[in-house]
C-alpha positions in Angstrom: -17.1 -41.3 -26.4 -17.4 -39.7 -29.5 -19.8 -37.5 -28.1 -17.1 -36.5 -25.4 -14.0 -36.6 -28.2 -16.2 -34.0 -30.4 -17.2 -31.8 -27.7 -13.9 -31.6 -26.3 -12.4 -30.8 -29.6 -15.2 -28.4 -30.6 -14.6 -26.8 -26.7 -10.2 -26.3 -27.8 -11.3 -24.7 -31.0 -13.7 -22.1 -29.6 -11.1 -20.9 -26.9 -8.4 -20.7 -29.7 -10.3 -18.7 -32.2 -11.5 -16.8 -28.9 -8.2 -15.7 -27.4 -8.1 -12.3 -26.9 -4.8 -10.5 -28.8 -3.1 -7.2 -27.4 -5.5 -4.7 -29.0 -8.4 -6.0 -27.3 -6.2 -5.7 -24.2 -5.3 -2.3 -25.1 -9.0 -1.7 -25.3 -10.3 -3.1 -21.9 -7.5 -1.7 -20.2 -8.6 1.7 -21.6 -12.2 1.0 -20.9 -11.9 -0.2 -17.4 -9.3 2.6 -15.9 -10.3 5.5 -18.5 -7.7 8.0 -18.8 -5.6 6.4 -15.7 -5.3 3.1 -18.3 -4.3 4.8 -21.3 -1.8 7.1 -19.6 -0.2 3.6 -17.5 0.5 2.5 -21.0 2.0 5.2 -22.8 4.6 5.4 -19.6 5.0 1.9 -19.8 5.3 2.1 -23.7 8.2 4.8 -23.0 10.4 2.9 -20.6 9.9 -0.6 -22.5 12.9 -1.9 -24.5 11.1 -4.8 -26.8 8.0 -4.0 -27.5 5.8 -0.9 -28.7 3.4 -0.7 -27.5 4.5 -1.7 -23.9 2.6 -4.7 -23.4 3.9 -8.3 -23.7 2.0 -11.3 -24.0 2.4 -14.8 -23.4 0.1 -16.8 -26.3 -0.6 -20.4 -24.6 -3.2 -20.8 -28.0 -6.2 -21.0 -25.6 -5.7 -18.2 -23.4 -2.6 -15.7 -23.1 -1.5 -13.7 -20.2 -0.8 -10.1 -20.3 1.9 -8.1 -18.6 4.2 -5.0 -18.9 7.6 -4.5 -18.1 10.8 -7.4 -17.5 13.0 -6.2 -20.5 13.5 -2.4 -19.9 13.8 -0.7 -16.6 10.5 -1.5 -15.2 10.0 -4.9 -13.9 7.9 -7.0 -14.8 3.7 -6.8 -13.8 1.6 -9.6 -14.6 -1.4 -8.0 -15.3 -4.4 -10.2 -16.8 -5.4 -13.9 -18.4 -7.3 -13.7 -21.4 -9.5 -16.6 -22.2 -12.9 -17.2 -23.9 -12.9 -13.1 -25.0 -12.7 -12.1 -21.4 -9.7 -10.9 -19.1 -9.5 -12.0 -15.3 -7.1 -9.3 -13.6 -4.6 -10.9 -11.7 -4.6 -9.4 -8.2 -1.5 -8.4 -5.8 -1.5 -11.4 -3.3 -1.9 -13.6 -6.3 1.3 -12.2 -7.6 3.9 -13.6 -5.3 
């Protein structure tokens, strides 16, 4: 029982330490989409009222959800989940 508890606590600590931040997500978008990703982030930052970067992050400690909009002209659009240093895109059919 102690081993299971130790393993669960270790897993939680690892997930917390590897939870990606906004800068890592920005790099991911630029690497995945190239110039189009960079331009879309710039456009989002121009039309966003709340943050300078245009990207917002809901931090759930062991994972994060990244989105643009929702605070200015642009409607909120969920882009990806981030967990353990990886990003998982939210597909169009998942948004509904």
